[in-house]
Structures are given as C-alpha cells and as structure tokens.
C-alpha positions as a printed Julia matrix, in Angstrom:
125×3 Matrix{Float64}:
   0.21  23.75  60.17
  -0.66  22.07  57.01
  -4.0   23.6   56.09
  -4.92  21.28  53.25
  -4.13  18.14  55.36
  -6.23  19.55  58.37
  -9.11  20.11  55.91
  -8.87  16.54  54.54
  -8.79  15.31  58.15
 -11.72  17.26  59.46
 -13.9   15.93  56.61
 -12.66  12.33  56.97
 -13.21  12.57  60.87
 -16.73  13.86  60.6
 -17.69  11.52  57.81
 -16.41   8.44  59.61
 -18.18   9.42  62.86
 -21.39  10.4   61.08
 -21.48   7.14  59.02
 -21.25   4.99  62.17
 -17.64   4.58  63.42
 -16.9    7.38  65.94
 -14.51   5.19  67.87
 -12.18   4.83  64.91
 -12.63   8.52  64.13
 -11.52   9.43  67.59
  -8.51   7.04  67.5
  -7.28   8.26  64.23
  -8.03  12.16  64.4
  -8.36  13.35  68.03
  -5.51  14.56  70.13
  -4.81  14.29  73.94
  -7.95  16.01  74.89
 -11.15  16.86  73.14
 -13.25  20.02  74.07
 -16.86  19.81  73.03
 -19.02  22.94  72.85
 -22.24  21.26  71.41
 -24.6   21.32  74.42
 -26.26  17.96  73.35
 -22.88  16.13  73.38
 -20.87  15.29  76.59
 -17.34  16.78  76.7
 -14.38  14.52  75.83
 -14.02  11.68  73.47
 -16.34   9.26  75.14
 -19.17  11.75  74.95
 -18.52  12.09  71.36
 -18.4    8.31  70.65
 -21.65   7.69  72.74
 -23.53  10.39  70.83
 -22.61   9.26  67.41
 -23.15   5.57  68.21
 -26.64   6.44  69.42
 -27.34   8.52  66.26
 -26.23   5.63  64.17
 -28.58   3.2   65.84
 -31.59   5.54  65.92
 -31.0    7.06  62.44
 -29.03   4.63  60.3
 -30.35   6.22  57.01
 -29.05   9.63  57.55
 -26.68  11.1   55.06
 -24.19  14.0   54.92
 -22.73  16.09  52.01
 -19.82  18.43  52.4
 -20.53  21.6   50.74
 -17.4   23.6   51.56
 -14.45  23.45  53.74
 -12.36  26.45  54.92
  -9.1   26.47  56.87
  -7.24  29.36  58.52
  -4.48  28.93  61.14
  -5.48  26.22  63.59
  -9.15  26.26  62.55
 -11.21  24.27  59.98
 -14.88  25.13  59.13
 -17.18  22.7   57.35
 -20.44  23.61  55.81
 -22.57  20.55  55.31
 -26.02  19.48  54.16
 -27.47  16.71  56.32
 -30.64  14.61  55.31
 -32.33  12.58  58.08
 -35.29  10.26  58.01
 -38.62  11.84  56.72
 -36.46  14.1   54.46
 -35.73  16.48  57.23
 -32.77  18.54  55.86
 -30.43  20.58  57.84
 -27.46  23.0   57.16
 -24.66  22.58  59.56
 -21.5   24.64  60.29
 -18.8   22.82  62.29
 -15.57  24.43  63.45
 -12.61  22.29  64.6
  -9.36  23.54  66.25
  -6.46  21.52  65.46
  -3.05  21.25  67.39
   0.37  21.4   66.18
   0.39  17.7   65.31
  -2.61  17.86  63.12
  -5.02  16.33  65.71
  -8.42  17.77  66.49
  -8.63  19.31  70.05
 -11.86  21.29  70.05
 -15.24  21.51  68.35
 -18.16  24.03  67.85
 -21.15  23.85  65.66
 -24.45  25.34  64.73
 -27.41  23.61  62.93
 -30.47  25.08  61.17
 -33.32  23.13  59.68
 -33.92  24.02  55.91
 -37.42  25.49  55.7
 -39.92  24.31  53.24
 -40.58  27.93  52.35
 -38.06  30.84  51.93
 -38.68  34.56  51.81
 -35.95  34.63  48.97
 -35.01  32.55  46.04
 -31.46  31.79  47.24
 -30.5   28.4   48.64
 -28.87  28.17  52.16
 -25.51  27.51  50.5
C-alpha cells in the first residue's frame, strides 16, 4: 500500500466529486465495488454520483477545505471544513478504505455543524 498516494487520491476524489464532477471521480478513483455507509447516500457508485450531482445543482456555491489527512493500512481519514450557502459551516470526518490497487472501495463519514457559540475557546480543528 502506498499511503501517500492513497492520501492524495482520497483528497482528489472528494474534491472532484464535491466540486461537481462525481462521475469522473468514480471513474478515476473507485474500485470494482463501492460500499457506502452514509445513510443519506444510496449504496454503490450510482448512488454516489446521484447524490453529488444533486448537491452541485442545489448548492453550487458550497466550498471545502481539507484540514488534515491521515493514512494507516488500507484506510485514509479526511478532516474537512465545509461552508454552505448562508454561511452554514460544518466539520466533516470521512474514512475511505482502499484496495490493493489503490482504489477506493468503502466510505464512512460523520458531520457536525459548527455552532455559533462554544463552551471553550478552542476551534473544532
């Protein structure tokens, strides 16, 4: 496993899909099967494409910043900052499982909206 290449591919995959080209992201970075664990996205590659195409149509001005990326074994974790219309901001954590060919096979995620007020002075990053 090439951990650095998997990290680069996870970021490129997510950025390409998020910015409006999920079909190309799937063609370039997904393996023979794609297992989706996000309950809002249908399983498989077509569910992924449909979801991100809909998000691009409904929210074309959204943006994403990759805060950190960690790789271990067959897993890559992304910690991101997303800004959506109305300045709604979210912290996301995505996990991707790669196969032996460096292709993404599985995805898990968690998302939390950044609150306007915090009980501590620390950021969520």
